[in-house]
Every structure is written in structure tokens, then in C-alpha cells.
N, C-alpha and C positions, 0 to 999 in steps of 0.2 A: 504494500500500500504506500509506503513512504518513498515514492518515486515520482519525479516530475514528468508530466505528460509532454512537455515542450522540449526540455533539454536532457531528459533521462538521468538527471542527477539523483543518486540514491544514497544508501548508507555506505560509510567508509569503515573499514576494519583495521585494527592495529593492536598494539600492545601497550597497556598502561604500566608504567614503572613507578613504584612507590619510593618513598624516601630511603627505605632499607633495601631498595633495588629488587624487591620481589615483583615478578612480572605476571600479569594476568591479561586475559583477552578483553578488548574494549571495542565498543561500537559507537560511532558518531552518526547520529541521524540527521538528515537534511531537513531544513525548515520548510515543510510542505503543507499547504493549506488547501482545503476543499473550497473551490470558487466557482461561481456561475460565470461562464465565459461565452461571449457571442462568437459562434462559428458559422460562417456563411449566412449571417442574419438570424440564426436560431440560437436560443440560449441552451447551453449544455453545462453540466456539472463536471469539473475536471479537477485533478490534483495538480497544483502548480506551485513551484518553489517561489520563495519571496524575492529572489534575485531576478527571476523572469517577470514577476509582477512589477517590481520597481523599474526595470529597464524598459517596460512598455512593449514587451514581446507579445502580450495578450491584452485583449480589451475586455473589461468586465461588462456583463450584461445587466 
């Protein structure tokens, strides 16, 4: 679900390292919102990341 419909930005995976240098798996989720978007004149609900919303790649309905 946490994937942008415009740029396909999704979750990133890596390793979190604590102060004592113990390593554990970590996931960074992208900031994705459910937004009504106008597509070919019709309103549709899509998952769009906030960077695509701010840059004007999509137009809200």
C-alpha cells in the first residue's frame, strides 16, 4: 500500500545501528497519502507521495 502511484516511491530497507553498535533491521516508509486526483477529467482515489503533491505532478480533484 505504501507506494506512490506516480513515481513508484516505496519503502526503503536498511540496518539500524544502536549506540552499542548492535544492528537490527529497519524500514523507512515513504510519506504516502490517499488523495482524490483528477485523471482525464474524472476524479479517482490514488496513493500519492507528498513530494509529487508539492511539485505539482498531480492535480487534486
